[in-house]
N, C-alpha and C positions, 0 to 999 in steps of 0.2 A: 723785287720786280724792277726797280730803277737800274740795278746793275745789269739785269738781263737786257733792258732796252739800250743801255749804254753800249753793251757788247755788240748788240745788233747793229747799232749805228756804225761802230768801228768796222764791222765785217762788211757792211754794205760798201764801204769806201773802196774795197778791192775791185769791185765791178765798175766803179766810177773813176778809177785812177787814170790819169792822162797816159797816152801811148807815147813812150819815149824810147822805143827800141832803136839801137844804133845799127843801121842797115848799111851794107855796102852801097856805093853811089855810082855803080856802073863805070868802073875805071876803063879808060880807053874810048868811052862813048863820046860822040861829038856834043852830047848834052851834059857832060860831066861838070863843066864850069857853072851852068845854070843850076844843076842839082846841088852843087856845093853851096851856092849862094842861098838856095832855098832851104837847105838843111841848117845853115848857120842862122838864118832868120827864124826858122822853126825853133831852134834851141834857145833863141833869145825871146821866145814867146811873141814874135811878130808874125802872127799866123796869116794875115791877109797878104803881107809882103811875101811870105814864104810861098803862098799859093800862086802868086804872080810868077815867081821864078820857076816853080815846079811845073806850072802850066806851059811855060815856054819850053822847058826841058822835054816834056812829053811830045811837043810838036816837032822838036828837032830830032828826037829819037824815041818813037813810040814803043820800041822793044825794051826800053829800060824799065822793067817792072817795078823796081824800087822807087823810081820817080813817081809812078802812079800811087804807090803805097804812101809815100810821104805827102803827096798831094791830097789824098783822101784824109790823112791824119790832120793836115792843115785846115781842111774844111771842118772836120769833126771837132777840132778844138774850138771852133767858133760857134758851134751849136749850143744852144741853151737847153739843157736836159728838160724834157717834158713840155717845153713851150710849143704852141701850135700856131704861131704867127706865120704868114706867108714867107717872110724873109727867112725865118728859122727853118721852115720846111724846105726851102730852096737849098739851104746849106746841107740839110740831111740828104736830099736827092743828089747833090753834087758829090758828097762823100761816097754815097752808095755807088754812084757811077764809076768813080775811080777804082774802088775795090773790085767791082765787077770786071773792069778792064784787066786787073791783075789776074783774076780767076780765069779770064778768057785765055791768058797766056799760060797760067799755072793753076789748073783746076783744083789742086789740093794745097794751095798756099795757106798755111794755118794763120798767118798774121792777117791776111785779108779776111778770112772766114771769121776769125775772132773779132776783128774790128766791126764787121757787119753785125755780128751778134750783139756786141756791146752797144753799138749805135741804136739798134732796135730796143735793147733793154732800157737804155737811158731815156728813150722816147716812150716808154711804157707800152711798147708794142710787143707784149710778152709772147704771143703765139709765134710771131716771126723770129723773135730771139731764141725761143726754144728750138725751133727747126734748125737754126744755124749752130747752136751749141750741140745738138744731137749729131749734126754732120761732122763737127769737130771730133766727137768721140769715135766716130767711124774711121776718120782719117788717122787719128792718133788715140788709141784706146788708153793711153797713159796720160792724157791731158787732164790733170786734176782740176784746173780752173774751170774747164767745161762742165765737169760733173758737179762741182761746187755751184756754178751758176744755175744749173738745172734744179738743184736743191733749193736755191734762193727763189727761183721762179715758182716752184711748187708752194712755198710759203707765201709769196706775194699774192698768189691766187686764192689760197685757202683762208688766210687770216681775216680779210675784210668781211667775208660772209659769216665766219664763225663768230666774230666779235659783234657783228650786227645782230645775230641770233641771240647771243647772250644779253645784249641790251634790251631787245624786245621781250625777252623772258624775265626781265628784272633781275638778272644775275650780275652781281658785282664782280670786279676784277679778282677779288680775293676769295670769292665763293668757289667751293669745290664743285667739280663736275661729276659725271658728264652732263651734257645739256639735259635739263630736267623734263622737257616736253618730248615724248617719244616720237611723235609724228615729225616734229621739226628735226630731231636728231637723225631719224632714218632718211629723211630727204637729203640732209647734208652728207650723210654717210655715202649715199648713192652717188652724189655729185663729186665729193672731194676726197673720200677715203682712198680710192685708187691713186689719185694724184699725190696725196700726202705720202703714201707708201712708196711710190716711185721716187719722190724726193728723198726719202730716207735711204732708199737703195743707192741713189746717186751719191749722196754724201758719204755713205759707207764705202763706196768705191773710191771716192777721193781720198779717204783716210787710209785705205789699203795702199794707195800709191804713195802717200805721204803721211806717215804715222804721227807726225807732229802738226798736222793741218788744223790749227786751233779754230780758224774761221769756220771750217766745216763742222767741227764739234759744236760750236756755238749755234749753228743752224739745226743740227740734229736735236739739240735741246728744244728749240722752238717748234720743230715739226712734231716731236713727241708730245708736246703740249697741245698741238692741233689735234693729233690722233686721240689724245686722252679725252677731250670733250666730245668726240664722236663715238667713244666706246659705249657698249650697251649696259655695263654694270659698274657699280662703284669699285669693285675689286679690280677690274681691268683698268679703270681710270687711275687708281693708285699705282698699279704696276707701271703704266706709261709715264706718270709723273716721276716715279722713282728713276726710270731710265733717263728722263730729261735732266733730273738733278745730277745723275752720274756724269752726263756729258758736260754739264756746267763745270763740275769739279775737274774733269779731265782737261777741259779747256784751260782752266785756271792753273792747273799743275804744269801743263805744257808751257804756258806763258811764263810761269815762274822759272821753269828749268831753262828756257831760252834766255831769260834775263840774267840768270846765274852764269851763263856761258859768255856773256858779253865782257870784253876787256874793260 
């Protein structure tokens, strides 16, 4: 179980990774010099300074959409994930405002959409994050990260309720399932089984796009363990646990193969 949790932590980092895309800086724009100063400060992790230059750039040339993108990123980098202080919320709102300005100019800009989704995810606003990741899959049906994120969100929603139910039923972590109280199990099935199955489907789609997507495989393992505890019979439970174990092994195999290809 420790290895499973370690793998989970590593795969979560994909969604929390800083945004460092190298974007064109509107060559020929009167705002180009301010954008360049902002980008250089951003790359040096001087995010407040970057925001000042990029704000100036957007005032000089509001049509430079990448200035708005970098400005949103500069605010986002100053956000403390999950914090609810007024100052932190102000940074969240500022970042969202810049990304929306990009979408006002380019309604299907995937970087802006993905940034909004990530911002909501980091603030634990999962409903809103899910909406934006779903929009991304419509704009780009081959966006594997969006499908992966939807799988992660499904697990984030299901896991707390299921583990709380196990605790209340006196079931230890190592105890086999499914959940031993039929009434509790049926209640959770009604609430979470469709969500868990959607998460499994999203992760399978991510792996169709990238057959070596080990992070998606790691979460398939976790979601099948969610599904197993909601099964109605011990036989179904064992089948889903076996699927979970298969995805653990596939993830490890892919990781080993990738490592073997490194120079």
